[in-house]
N, C-alpha and C positions, 0 to 999 in steps of 0.2 A: 170760660165765658158763660154767663148765666143765660137761661132761656128767656126769650121775650114773652110778653103777656099772651100774645096769640099762640105761640108755641106751647106754653104751659096749658092754655085752655084746650088746645087740640089734643095734647097728651092726656089730659084729664078725661076728655070725651072718649078717647081710645080705651083708657083704663076702665071706664064705666061700662062701655060696650063689651069689653072682655069679661068682666064680672057677670054681666047679664046673660051673655051668650053661653058660657060654660062655667057655672059657679063651682062645680066639683074640681075641675082642672085648675081654676084660679086659686082655690084653697090649697090644693096640693103644691102648686108653684110657690105660693107665698110661705108655706111651711117648710119646704125643702131647701136646705142650705148646702153649701159645698161640704161642710163638716158632716152632715147627716149622710150625704151621698158617699163620701169616702169611708165613713164608719160602716155603712152597709156593705161596701165592697170588702172591708177588712173582715167583717163577720163571715162573708162567703169564702174568703181566703182561708180563714181559720178552719172552716168546715172542710175545705179541700185538703188542708194539711192533715187533718185527722183521718179523713177517708183515704188519702194517699198512704198514710202510715199504716192503717189497717190493711190495705191491699198489699203493702210491702211485707208485713209480718205474716199474713195468712198465705200469701202466694210465694213465699220464699223459695220453695223447691222449684217453682216454675219461673225460670230466670226472666223470660220475656215479660210476663205479667208483673213480676216484682219490679222490673225496670220501669214499667208503666206507672206503678205506684210511686217510685222514686221521682219520676218526671212530674207527676201530679204534685208531689210535695214541694219540689223545687220551684215549679211554676207558681204554686200558691204562696210560697215564701217571697218570691219576687213581687207578686201581686200585692201582698200585705205591705211590703216595704215601700212600694211606689205610692200606695194610698195613704200610708202613714206620713210620708213626706208631703203629700198634698194637704193632709189635714193639719200637720204641724202641731206645735205644743199648745197653742191656743185652742185649736179644735179638740184636741185630746182632753184638755181641761173642761171644755164646755160639754162634751159628750159624756164623760165619766164622772165629773165632779171632783176629780182628784187634783189637789193643789200642791204640787211639789214645792218644797222649800229650797232656798238657795243653799249652796255649799255642797250639793250632791252627796257623794259617798262619805265625805268627812262627817257631815251631820248625821247620816244614817248609822255610822259606826260609833258615834258619840265621843269623838276625840280619842279613840283607842290608840292611835299612833303616837300621840303626844304622851299618853300615860306609859306606853311601853318604852319609849325613848327615855323618859324620866327614870324608869326603874333600871334600865340597862346602863345608863350613864354613870360612870364612877363618881363618887362624891369626893371632891377635892377638899371639902371643909373638914373631913374627918382626920386628915393627916396631921 
């Protein structure tokens, strides 16, 4: 149901007051999207993964501290996965500029499977 003219006018006034009262916050809100928010969390998760791995390797003789490093890595991996699901394919494409083509691994391998099958298949025509 569309808004009435009065509701649209009131909403426009609220928006103008918001921009006048705190322009810095209004700019930040208008620029921040779900994709940027999730991408920021993924970057923090990657940092946690690296730090946890470093703790795990450096503190290997100290079992408790290396276990803490493992838990940090595990938690970071879960954090990355959840935010990657929030962001989805469209958000990943928007944030990275990477445009995957359809066909997945088949296109990446360049039809290697078909060429191998063709070479291994016995030629019935030569008989």
